Every structure is written in structure tokens, then in C-alpha cells.
N, C-alpha and C positions, 0 to 999 in steps of 0.2 A: 843244252839245247842243240839238237843235231841239225847241222846245215843241210838244207834241201829236204828235210823230212817233214811230212804233213801229219798232224794229229787229227784224226777224224773222230768226232764225238757224236755218239748216237744215244739219245735218251730213249728208253724202252718202257712202255707200259701197255700190257694186254695187246700186244702187236702181232700175235701169231699169224694172222691172216696175210700180212704183207711183209713180215720181217725178213723172210728168206729172199724175197725179190730185192729188198733194200740192200741186204748184205751182199748178194750176188753182184749188184751193180757197183758196189764199192770195190770188191775184189777183182772186177773186170777192168779197172782203170789201167790206162797205158802208162801212167806214172807209177813207178814201182816202190819208191821210198816213202812208205807211210805206215802208220800204226792205226788200229781201229780200237777205240775205247767205248764199249757199250756199257751203259749204266742202267740196270733194271730197277725201276722205281716201284717195286712191290707188286709185280704182275701176278695175277691169279689164273692165267691161262698157261699155254705151253711155251710162252716166250723164253723162259729160262732154259728149257730143254733144247730149244733151237740154238740159244747162245752157247750152251755146253757143246753141242755138236759142231758148230762152226769154229769154236776156239780150239777144238782138237784138230781140226783140219787146216787151220791157218795160224801159224806161229806169230804173225804180226797182230793178232787180235787178243785183247784182254777184255773180260767182262767183270762187272762188280754188281753186288746186290745192296740195295739200301731200302729202308722203310719209305713208304710213299711220302714224298715231299714235293712232288711236282717237277716239271721239266727244268725249271730254273735251277733247283737244287742239284738235279742230276747233271746238268751241263757244267755247273760250278765245280762239282767233284771231278768231272772229266778234265776241266782246265787245270786242276791241281795235279792230275796225273800226266798231263801232256808233256812230251819231251821234244816235240817237233818245232821247227822254225816257223811253220805255218799252222793255222787252225781252220778246219772246216766243220760245220755242223750239218748233219743229215738227220732228218726225222725218220722214225722207224717205219712209217707207212709211205714214205716217198722213195724216189729212185733217181739216180744220176747217170748221165751219159758217160761212155768210156773215156772220152777225152777231156772231161771237166777239169781234173786236177792239173794236167799238163797245160791246158789253155790258161788256167787261172795263174799258175806260177809264171808262165811266160809273160803274160800281160802285166802282172804286178812288177816283175823285174825290169821289163822294158821301159815302163813308165815311172819307175822309182816310187811306186805307190805303197801305201800301208794297208790298203783294203781294195778288194775287187768285188764289184757287184754284178750279178747276172740277172737276166730277165727270165724267170721260170715259166714253164708251161703248166697250165692247170690240167690235171687228169681227172675229169669229172666222172664219178662212179654212177651217177644217175643215168647218164646217156652214153657212157663209154666214149666221151668226146675229149680230145686234147686240143687246147687252144691257148693263145698267149695270155699271160697273167696281167701284163701291162702294155703300154703303148709301144709297139715295136719301132715306130719311126723315131720316137724320142731316144730309145736305147741305141738305135743305130747312130744317131747324131752324137750322143754322148760317147759312144765307143770310139769315135774318130777324133776325139779331143785330147787324147793322151791322159796324163794324170792332172787332176785339178782339185783345189780345196772345195769342200761342199758349199761354201758361201757363194761360189760362182754358179752353182746349179742347185739352189736350195730345195727345189721340188723333190730331189732325191731323199730328203729327210722324211718324206711321207712314206717311203719304203722302209718299214720298221722291222721287218723280219730279221732274224739272225741267220737263218738257214740259206738265204739267197746271197750270202756274202762269204768271201774268203779273206782271211786276216793274216797279217804278220802277228805272231804271238807277242812280239815286243810291244806292239801297239796296245794290246790288252794289259800286259804286265806293267808297263811303265806308267799307264794312266789308271791302274787299279779298276779296270772295267769288269764288273761281274753282273750276274743276274740277280735282281731282287727276288728273294725266295723266303717262304712260300708266297707266291702271288700269281694271279691270273694276268695275262697280257705282259708277262715278264720280259718278253723279247723287245718290247717297245723302248724302254730306257736303254737297254744294251745296244740296240741297233742305232739309236740316235746318238748316244755318247760316242760310240766307235767312229761314226762319221764326222762328228764335230772334232774329235781329237786327231783324226787322221791328217797327216800333212798333205797327202794327195789321195784321191780316190780314182780308180779306173773302172771302166764299164766294159763288160764282154758283149760283143755284137751278137753272138749266137746263144741259143738256149741250151743249157746243159742239165737243168734240174726240173724234174716233174713233181709238182706239188699235188698230192692226191686230195681231192675234195669230195665231200658228201660220203664219208666212210661210216658215219654214224649220226648220233644226235648233234645238231648244230649248236654252236655257241649261242646263237640267237634264241633258240628254244630253251636252253638251260638258263640264260640270263633272265628271262621273263619271270622265273620263279626263284631267282637267287640274287639278292641285292649285293652280294659280295663282288660281282662283276663290276658294278658301277663304283663300289667303294674302292676296289683295287685300281680302277682306272683313275679315280681322283687322287689316290695316293701317288701314283706314277707322276701325275701332273705337278704335284707339290715338289717332288724330288727333281723333276726335269727343270722346273723353274729355278730352283736353287742352284742347280748345276750351271745353267746358262748365265745366271747372274754372277756366279763365282768366276766364270771364265770371260766375262765381259763380252759376250757374243753380240755381233752386230745385228742390224734390223733384218737382214736377209735370212740369217739363221733363225731368228725369232719367227719370221714369216713362214719358213718351211715347217718348223715344229708346230706352230699354231694352225697351219693348214691341216696337218694330220689331226690335231686335237679337235678342231671344229668338224672336220669330215666324220671322224669316228664318234665324236660326242653326239652328233645328230642321231646316229643309229642307236646309241645307248639310251638316249632320251626317249626314242620311239619304242624301246623295249620295256618301258615302265608299264605297269598294269593299272595302277591307281593314281588318282589326281594328286594325292599327297606325295607319292613317289616321284611323279613328274615334277612337282614344285620343288621338292627338296633337292633333287639332282640338278635341276635347272639353276637354282640359287647357288649351290655348291660349285657348279661349273663356272658360273659367272664370277664368283669370288676367287677362283683359282689364279686369275691374272688381273692386272690393273687395266683400266680403260686404255691407257697409253700402250700397254703391251699388246692387248687385243688388236689395237689399230694397226700394228705392223703387218697383219695379214693382208691388208689392202694392196700390198706390193703386187699381188697376183691378179688383181682386178677380176676376181671370180664371184659372180653374182650370188650363188647360194651360200658361199663361205662368208662373204661380206654381210649378207642378210643375217645370218646366224650370229656373227660377231656383234652386229648392231643391236639385236634384241637382247643379247647377253649384257652388253654395256649398259643398256637402258633398264635392264631387269624387267622387260616387258613380257611377262609370262603369258598374258592373254593373247598377244600377237603371235607369240611363238606357238601356242597351242592351236591357233586357227590355221596357221600356214606351214607348219613344219613338215607335214607329210608331202605337201606339194613341192617344197624345196628339197626335201630328201630325195625325191624322184627326178629332180632336175639334173640333167647330165652336166658333168664338169667339163669346162673348156680346157682347163689346165689339168692334165692327168698324167702321172708318170707311167 
């Protein structure tokens, strides 16, 4: 493991439209000690040709080809190849600011943290608008706290992405943190486990990552006709529950994880098409945690989250069906 070196892992699948912009933003970094590991996940477009071109021009870049196995499998392969002290994930349709790596390393080392989180900007392709992904005031406040365990700020556990974080590789290696694959929503367990295992987390004040949105068919559109989305979500919950029980996590960590589960669970429930699908997913979600475990989420005193937890505890399908759309559209008072 090379001291000060960053391993940048980029999963690639049919990314020809934005891949060059993504790679250009990586090679424009002010921090010079890094390697770029691109894993093509069976692309059928010109992505491989672009990777071949860039690998000829940049000695610090390597690319690999694999059969389609999803982004989790691609990132796991990248982790196996990584030789750096630090790890960053960048999705192939996103881009990063030139000072990202330097700012992340500086913050991580100053605070003695294992993980640094950033507040990305959304780059919406529908209206060509760039706006904050999360609450800027919260991130400003957290950025001034130095390093802290996630139990002190459990709302961060609702930030489940892997690409908005910068890691010490030792954190991932020593705790055996990998992506479940093949699976949809594979970044949720990875992001949550990394935060729970981190001795300290730091937060960057400025935004360095542009997350491109509305580049094609949305997950919501695909989920309506594909039950695997809900199945994989439920499988994640089983594994996350077992993980938290094995580590003896306190009520604040349970609250943060369940806040995410309930927030996203409402969306998945509303994406069911038939009454039987609604009922089956509702009951499976209800059974994923005990009533006592669901009750931890009341730590946040969040109306819509508490309502959904209560109907799940009571298994009140009728009440849920009547009001879930209303509560789904109710703004969150506590939002990262």
C-alpha cells in the first residue's frame, strides 16, 4: 500500500456520453499521486474504445473488462487491484472538481478520520441546473466539528452513497467491507458499514462532486415493472440488521439506519403496481425489524418517519394505503 497514493475506482457501463468528461476531471486533480482503475462491466457502446485511448495517454490509468455483474462487482474488483492508501469512487457519468483529492486528504489527516464525506451537487440534465444535493447548512455545521464517530451525528447514516465519500483503504480492508453483488442498491450496505466502522468521520464544507441526474430511465420507472428492486432492498435490510446486532450498535445508530430504511421504504412501497405487491412488500418490510428496533427511529421526532414506523409495527395495511402518498410528500424536518 503506497503512502499518500489514492486509488480511484470507476465502474463503467455504456458510459460513452459522459465518460471522457469524467476521466478528464480526474486527471485534472491538483493532487498528483493517484491511480485510476476503470472496470468496464460489459459495455456495448464505445466505452471500451475511450478507455483504451485514455490508458495510452495516462500511465497512471489501468482498465479491466468483465462480464456484466453490476457496479458492486466492478467496484469490488477495483478494490482488489487498488494499491493506494486512500480510496475514492467516481461514477462514470459524474465529474469532480480539481481540488477534491487534495481537500479530502488534508481534511482526513487533520482530523485523524477514517472517512471523509462531501456534499455533492446535483447536475440535472432535464433543465441543465446545478444545485445542492443535501442541506448545505448541516454540512457546514458538520464540517466545523472536526472528526467524530457517526453515533454523534446519526443523520449521516441516511447518506448511503459510496461515491460521496473518501476512505482510508485500511478501514475497508480491516473490516472486510465490500459491496454485495450482484445486487441493486449495493452502495447502501457499503456506505452504512463504512460509517459505522469508522473511528472518526469528517465532513468537507465545500462541494467537489457533481452527481449527474436524469441521464436516462429512472430507477423509479424501472422498479415499477421489476420486483427485484424491492427484493434486493429487503435483502439489504436483513444483512444490515445482522451487522448492527453483531456490533452491538447503540440506539442512535439504529435510529440513523432506520431513518434511511423508512424514508426509502416509502418510495419503494409507492412503486408497487398491484394490491398484492403492496401487501407483500409492506408485510416483508414490517417483519424486517422488531417493534422495539423500529421504535429507535423516534429519536429524530420526524412526523412522516414516525407515522410509517407505527403502521409497520401495527401491520396496519389499510391505514398505510390510505395515507402513504400524503406522508410521502410531507417534507422532512430532519434532512441531511
